[in-house]
C-alpha positions as CSV (number, residue, x, y, z in Angstrom):
1,X,0.0,0.0,0.0
2,X,1.4,3.4,-1.0
3,X,-1.0,5.3,1.3
4,X,0.8,7.1,4.2
5,X,-1.7,6.8,7.1
6,X,-0.3,9.7,9.1
7,X,-0.7,12.0,6.0
8,X,-4.2,10.6,5.4
9,X,-5.1,11.3,9.1
10,X,-3.9,14.9,8.7
11,X,-5.9,15.3,5.5
12,X,-8.9,14.0,7.4
13,X,-8.3,16.5,10.2
14,X,-7.9,19.3,7.7
15,X,-11.2,18.5,6.1
16,X,-13.3,17.7,9.1
17,X,-11.6,19.8,11.8
18,X,-10.7,16.9,14.1
19,X,-8.8,13.6,13.7
20,X,-10.3,10.2,13.0
21,X,-11.1,7.6,15.6
22,X,-11.0,4.6,13.4
23,X,-8.9,3.6,10.4
24,X,-9.6,0.4,8.3
25,X,-8.3,-1.0,5.0
26,X,-9.4,-3.6,2.5
27,X,-7.4,-4.8,-0.6
28,X,-8.1,-5.0,-4.2
29,X,-7.5,-8.3,-5.9
30,X,-6.3,-10.0,-9.1
31,X,-7.9,-13.2,-10.3
32,X,-5.3,-15.8,-11.3
33,X,-7.8,-18.0,-13.0
34,X,-11.5,-18.8,-12.8
35,X,-13.2,-15.9,-14.7
36,X,-17.0,-15.4,-14.7
37,X,-17.4,-18.8,-12.9
38,X,-18.4,-17.3,-9.5
39,X,-21.9,-16.4,-10.5
40,X,-22.2,-19.9,-12.0
41,X,-21.4,-21.5,-8.7
42,X,-18.0,-22.6,-10.0
43,X,-14.4,-22.3,-8.8
44,X,-12.1,-19.3,-8.7
45,X,-8.5,-18.6,-7.5
46,X,-7.8,-15.0,-6.8
47,X,-5.2,-13.3,-4.6
48,X,-5.3,-10.0,-2.8
49,X,-3.1,-7.1,-3.9
50,X,-1.0,-4.7,-1.9
51,X,-3.3,-2.0,-3.0
52,X,-6.0,-0.9,-0.6
53,X,-9.1,1.2,-0.1
54,X,-8.6,3.0,3.2
55,X,-11.4,4.6,5.3
56,X,-10.8,6.9,8.2
57,X,-13.9,7.7,10.4
58,X,-15.2,9.5,13.5
59,X,-18.6,8.7,14.9
60,X,-21.3,11.4,14.8
61,X,-24.0,11.9,17.4
62,X,-26.7,11.7,14.7
63,X,-27.5,9.3,11.8
64,X,-25.8,11.5,9.2
65,X,-23.1,10.2,7.0
66,X,-20.7,13.0,5.8
67,X,-18.3,11.4,3.3
68,X,-15.3,12.8,1.6
69,X,-13.7,10.8,-1.3
70,X,-10.2,12.2,-1.2
71,X,-8.9,10.5,-4.3
72,X,-11.9,12.0,-6.3
73,X,-12.0,15.3,-4.5
74,X,-15.7,14.8,-4.0
75,X,-18.0,15.2,-0.9
76,X,-21.5,14.0,-0.2
77,X,-23.9,13.8,2.7
78,X,-26.8,11.4,3.4
79,X,-28.9,10.1,6.2
80,X,-28.6,6.5,7.2
81,X,-32.3,6.6,8.0
82,X,-33.1,6.6,4.3
83,X,-30.3,4.5,2.7
84,X,-31.2,5.3,-0.9
85,X,-28.8,5.5,-3.9
86,X,-27.1,8.8,-4.6
87,X,-27.4,9.6,-8.3
88,X,-25.0,12.6,-8.1
89,X,-22.2,10.7,-6.2
90,X,-22.5,7.0,-7.1
91,X,-19.3,6.1,-5.3
92,X,-21.2,6.6,-2.0
93,X,-23.7,3.9,-3.1
94,X,-21.2,1.2,-2.0
95,X,-21.1,2.6,1.5
96,X,-24.9,3.1,1.7
97,X,-25.5,-0.3,0.4
98,X,-23.4,-1.9,3.1
99,X,-25.2,0.1,5.7
100,X,-28.6,-1.0,4.3
101,X,-27.6,-4.7,4.5
102,X,-26.3,-4.2,8.1
103,X,-29.6,-2.5,9.0
104,X,-31.5,-5.6,7.7
105,X,-29.4,-7.8,9.9
106,X,-30.2,-5.6,13.0
107,X,-26.6,-4.4,13.4
108,X,-25.8,-0.9,14.6
109,X,-25.0,1.5,11.9
110,X,-23.6,4.7,13.3
111,X,-23.5,8.1,11.6
112,X,-19.9,9.2,10.9
113,X,-17.6,11.6,9.2
114,X,-15.6,9.5,6.8
115,X,-12.8,10.0,4.4
116,X,-12.2,7.4,1.7
117,X,-8.8,7.2,0.0
118,X,-6.7,4.4,-1.5
119,X,-4.5,3.1,-4.3
120,X,-6.6,0.4,-6.0
121,X,-6.9,1.5,-9.6
122,X,-10.5,2.3,-10.5
123,X,-12.2,0.6,-13.4
124,X,-9.3,-1.7,-14.2
125,X,-10.7,-5.1,-13.1
126,X,-8.9,-5.2,-9.8
127,X,-12.1,-4.9,-7.7
128,X,-11.9,-1.4,-6.4
129,X,-15.7,-1.7,-5.7
130,X,-15.4,-4.8,-3.5
131,X,-12.5,-3.2,-1.7
132,X,-14.6,-0.2,-0.9
133,X,-17.5,-2.4,0.3
134,X,-15.3,-4.5,2.6
135,X,-13.6,-1.4,3.9
136,X,-17.0,0.2,4.6
137,X,-18.1,-3.0,6.4
138,X,-14.9,-3.0,8.5
139,X,-15.6,0.7,9.4
140,X,-19.2,0.0,10.5
141,X,-17.9,-3.0,12.5
142,X,-15.3,-0.9,14.3
143,X,-17.7,2.0,15.0
144,X,-20.5,-0.4,16.1
145,X,-18.3,-2.8,18.1
146,X,-19.5,-5.9,16.3
147,X,-18.0,-8.4,13.9
148,X,-19.3,-10.6,11.1
149,X,-17.5,-13.9,10.2
150,X,-15.7,-13.9,6.9
151,X,-18.1,-15.8,4.6
152,X,-21.1,-13.8,6.0
153,X,-19.2,-10.6,5.4
154,X,-18.5,-11.6,1.8
155,X,-22.2,-12.6,1.2
156,X,-23.2,-9.2,2.6
157,X,-21.0,-7.5,0.0
158,X,-22.5,-9.6,-2.8
159,X,-26.0,-8.6,-1.7
160,X,-25.0,-5.0,-2.0
161,X,-24.1,-5.6,-5.6
162,X,-27.1,-7.8,-6.4
163,X,-29.9,-6.1,-4.5
164,X,-28.8,-2.5,-4.0
165,X,-26.8,-1.9,-7.2
166,X,-28.6,-4.3,-9.5
167,X,-25.5,-6.1,-10.8
168,X,-25.7,-9.9,-10.9
169,X,-22.1,-10.5,-9.8
170,X,-20.8,-13.4,-7.8
171,X,-19.0,-13.6,-4.5
172,X,-15.4,-13.9,-5.4
173,X,-14.3,-10.2,-5.1
174,X,-15.8,-9.6,-1.7
175,X,-14.5,-13.0,-0.4
176,X,-10.9,-12.5,-1.3
177,X,-10.9,-8.8,-0.1
178,X,-12.2,-10.0,3.3
179,X,-10.6,-13.4,3.6
180,X,-7.2,-13.2,1.9
181,X,-4.1,-14.5,3.6
182,X,-0.7,-13.0,3.0
183,X,1.5,-15.1,0.7
184,X,-1.4,-17.1,-0.5
185,X,-4.0,-17.3,-3.3
186,X,-7.5,-18.4,-2.3
187,X,-9.2,-21.4,-4.0
188,X,-12.9,-20.9,-3.5
189,X,-15.9,-23.1,-4.3
190,X,-18.5,-20.4,-5.0
191,X,-21.4,-22.8,-4.3
192,X,-20.4,-24.2,-0.9
193,X,-18.1,-21.3,0.1
194,X,-15.5,-23.9,1.1
195,X,-12.1,-22.4,0.6
196,X,-8.4,-23.1,0.9
197,X,-5.5,-20.8,1.1
198,X,-3.0,-22.0,-1.5
199,X,0.7,-20.8,-1.1
200,X,2.0,-18.7,-3.9
201,X,5.6,-19.9,-3.7
202,X,6.9,-20.7,-7.2
203,X,10.7,-20.9,-6.8
204,X,11.5,-19.4,-10.2
205,X,8.3,-17.6,-11.2
206,X,6.3,-14.5,-10.3
207,X,3.1,-12.8,-11.3
208,X,3.3,-9.5,-13.2
209,X,0.1,-7.5,-13.6
210,X,-0.2,-5.3,-16.7
211,X,-2.7,-2.5,-16.8
212,X,-4.0,-1.5,-20.3
213,X,-4.8,1.9,-18.6
214,X,-8.2,1.8,-20.4
215,X,-11.1,1.6,-18.0
216,X,-13.3,-1.4,-18.3
217,X,-16.1,-0.9,-20.8
218,X,-18.2,-3.7,-19.3
219,X,-21.5,-2.1,-18.4
220,X,-23.9,-3.7,-15.9
221,X,-26.2,-4.4,-18.8
222,X,-23.4,-6.3,-20.7
223,X,-22.5,-8.2,-17.6
224,X,-26.1,-9.1,-16.9
225,X,-26.4,-10.2,-20.5
226,X,-23.7,-12.9,-19.9
227,X,-25.5,-14.0,-16.8
228,X,-28.7,-14.4,-18.7
229,X,-27.0,-16.4,-21.5
230,X,-25.7,-18.8,-18.8
231,X,-29.2,-19.1,-17.4
232,X,-30.5,-19.9,-20.9
233,X,-27.8,-22.7,-21.2
234,X,-28.8,-24.1,-17.8
235,X,-32.5,-24.2,-18.8
236,X,-31.8,-25.9,-22.1
237,X,-29.4,-28.5,-20.6
238,X,-31.8,-29.2,-17.7
239,X,-34.6,-29.9,-20.2
240,X,-32.4,-32.0,-22.5
241,X,-31.0,-34.1,-19.7
242,X,-34.2,-34.1,-17.6
243,X,-32.3,-32.7,-14.6
244,X,-33.4,-30.1,-12.1
245,X,-30.1,-28.1,-12.2
246,X,-29.5,-24.5,-11.2
247,X,-26.1,-23.5,-12.6
248,X,-23.6,-24.5,-15.2
249,X,-21.5,-25.9,-12.4
250,X,-23.9,-28.9,-12.6
251,X,-22.8,-30.0,-16.2
252,X,-19.9,-31.6,-18.0
253,X,-18.4,-30.7,-21.4
254,X,-19.7,-34.0,-22.8
255,X,-23.2,-33.2,-21.7
256,X,-22.9,-29.8,-23.2
257,X,-21.7,-31.3,-26.5
258,X,-24.7,-33.6,-26.6
259,X,-27.1,-30.6,-26.3
260,X,-25.2,-28.4,-28.7
261,X,-27.8,-28.5,-31.4
262,X,-30.5,-27.5,-29.0
263,X,-29.1,-24.0,-28.1
264,X,-28.0,-20.9,-30.0
265,X,-24.4,-20.8,-30.8
266,X,-23.6,-17.8,-28.5
267,X,-25.3,-19.6,-25.6
268,X,-23.4,-22.8,-26.3
269,X,-20.1,-20.9,-26.4
270,X,-20.8,-19.1,-23.1
271,X,-21.5,-22.4,-21.4
272,X,-18.4,-24.0,-22.9
273,X,-16.3,-21.3,-21.4
274,X,-17.8,-21.7,-17.9
275,X,-17.6,-25.5,-17.8
276,X,-14.1,-25.6,-19.2
277,X,-12.9,-22.8,-17.0
278,X,-14.1,-24.7,-13.9
279,X,-12.0,-27.6,-15.0
280,X,-9.0,-25.4,-15.7
281,X,-9.3,-23.8,-12.2
282,X,-9.2,-27.1,-10.4
283,X,-6.1,-28.1,-12.4
284,X,-4.5,-24.7,-11.8
285,X,-4.9,-25.2,-8.0
286,X,-2.9,-28.4,-8.3
287,X,-0.3,-26.7,-10.4
288,X,0.0,-23.9,-7.8
289,X,0.4,-26.4,-5.0
290,X,3.2,-28.3,-6.8
291,X,5.0,-25.3,-8.1
292,X,4.5,-26.3,-11.7
293,X,4.7,-22.9,-13.4
294,X,4.6,-24.3,-17.0
295,X,1.4,-26.1,-16.3
296,X,-0.2,-23.1,-14.7
297,X,1.0,-20.9,-17.6
298,X,-0.6,-23.1,-20.2
299,X,-3.9,-23.1,-18.3
300,X,-3.8,-19.3,-18.1
301,X,-3.3,-19.2,-21.9
302,X,-6.2,-21.5,-22.5
303,X,-8.4,-19.5,-20.2
304,X,-7.6,-16.3,-22.1
305,X,-8.4,-18.0,-25.5
306,X,-11.7,-19.1,-24.0
307,X,-12.5,-15.7,-22.7
308,X,-11.8,-14.2,-26.1
309,X,-13.4,-16.7,-28.4
310,X,-16.2,-18.2,-26.3
311,X,-17.2,-15.7,-23.7
312,X,-16.2,-12.6,-25.8
313,X,-15.3,-10.3,-23.0
314,X,-11.8,-9.2,-24.0
315,X,-10.9,-6.1,-26.0
316,X,-8.4,-5.2,-28.7
317,X,-6.1,-3.7,-26.1
318,X,-6.3,-6.7,-23.8
319,X,-5.7,-9.0,-26.7
320,X,-2.7,-6.9,-27.7
321,X,-1.3,-7.1,-24.2
322,X,-1.6,-10.9,-23.9
323,X,-0.4,-11.5,-27.5
324,X,2.7,-9.4,-26.7
325,X,3.3,-11.1,-23.4
326,X,3.3,-14.7,-24.6
327,X,5.8,-13.8,-27.3
328,X,8.4,-12.5,-24.8
329,X,10.9,-15.2,-23.5
330,X,10.3,-16.1,-19.9
331,X,6.5,-15.8,-20.0
332,X,4.8,-19.0,-18.9
333,X,1.3,-17.7,-19.5
334,X,-0.9,-14.6,-19.8
335,X,-4.6,-13.9,-19.6
336,X,-7.0,-11.1,-19.1
337,X,-8.2,-10.8,-15.6
338,X,-11.4,-9.4,-14.2
339,X,-14.8,-8.9,-15.8
340,X,-13.3,-7.9,-19.1
341,X,-13.7,-5.3,-21.9
342,X,-10.6,-3.4,-20.6
343,X,-8.6,-3.4,-17.4
344,X,-5.6,-5.7,-16.7
345,X,-3.9,-8.9,-17.6
346,X,-2.0,-11.2,-15.3
347,X,1.2,-12.9,-16.5
348,X,3.2,-15.7,-15.0
349,X,6.9,-14.9,-15.7
350,X,10.3,-16.3,-15.0
351,X,11.4,-14.4,-11.8
352,X,14.8,-13.5,-13.2
353,X,13.4,-12.2,-16.4
354,X,10.5,-10.3,-14.8
355,X,12.0,-6.8,-15.0
356,X,13.0,-7.1,-18.6
357,X,9.7,-8.7,-19.4
358,X,7.8,-5.7,-18.0
359,X,9.9,-3.2,-20.0
360,X,9.5,-5.2,-23.2
361,X,5.7,-5.7,-22.6
362,X,5.1,-2.0,-22.1
363,X,7.1,-1.1,-25.2
364,X,5.3,-3.7,-27.4
365,X,1.9,-2.7,-26.1
366,X,2.5,0.9,-27.0
367,X,3.8,-0.1,-30.4
368,X,0.6,-2.1,-31.1
369,X,-2.0,0.2,-29.6
370,X,-0.5,3.7,-29.1
371,X,-1.5,3.6,-25.5
372,X,0.8,3.7,-22.5
373,X,0.2,0.9,-20.1
374,X,1.4,0.3,-16.6
375,X,2.9,-2.5,-14.5
376,X,1.6,-3.4,-11.1
377,X,3.8,-5.6,-8.9
378,X,2.5,-7.1,-5.7
379,X,2.9,-10.1,-3.4
380,X,-0.3,-11.8,-2.2
381,X,-1.7,-9.5,0.5
382,X,-3.8,-9.9,3.7
383,X,-7.5,-9.4,3.7
384,X,-9.4,-6.5,5.3
385,X,-8.2,-5.3,8.7
386,X,-8.4,-2.4,11.2
387,X,-5.4,0.0,11.1
388,X,-6.2,1.7,14.4
């Protein structure tokens, strides 16, 4: 994290007139593999980044929330008695949505003067939104002197997205932001919420994140379109196989092939990505445990191909970034990461060649697109926590 907490506390005091009582943080994340599988009850394997959303707060005697987004230079006020969306300042919706879910659970939600800052890139597929949700939850927990267990906290964050914001997202982003363990990725079953912290300890390889520096173009309507196509596939497969299934997690590739002629081609390809991605993620977890960088790299390449050709959520810039990466010596594998249509790629690279790889990748990306990208380096970080 590049945020200096002492400087942030002084900025808070300058804005509100007195210092904060509480400071919390929650990390962004990068998904190593398992893309768009979470809302299909599948498997994912993300890791938290050393990039955080930080919230400093002081309790108020009323139910008012006075919020200052320092990184945006924006301020907004609302009453926690109403908990409705703020059309002028939509960044505040994530905090209000968390408060609304806590209210439904009967938890205390105290009015506060809050300042939000951080270094998670916004709109780049690194889960700045889930980071804000989990930081907001940690803030309300600290002010209200209560604590949710990890999976319950993640489910609350997902409800904020699904019910308050109207985005049919899965649970991965909130889960890793809350539950991450330093030095580890997290292998998560998004149906049962069973999870395992998997050491990221390749002796000769490291992850390099490459930012296209073009904000994601994936709108909520486009995201929800993919969710609907998956639901169509489930309905067709359930009817064809006379099975009462709920998600693509419940089917195999051979079953999908048998029902191919019964569904539109786009629906078939969406389902093929999800089912094959689940299989890749399980194999990737084994490769991670055994330190098999070439095996994991190949799975990452295959995932990117599937995301580009079957799920159709890449972009010309993402494709240019992964195409350039796999052509550079020392790269085991590269794939887009996050929801898609912009944002970042993740690359598994020979550790000794990582610095040269990053330089060459940025140069080649610029040559192909005319855009200046950026490299993000990070070890697997710890999940949300209280700073003071």
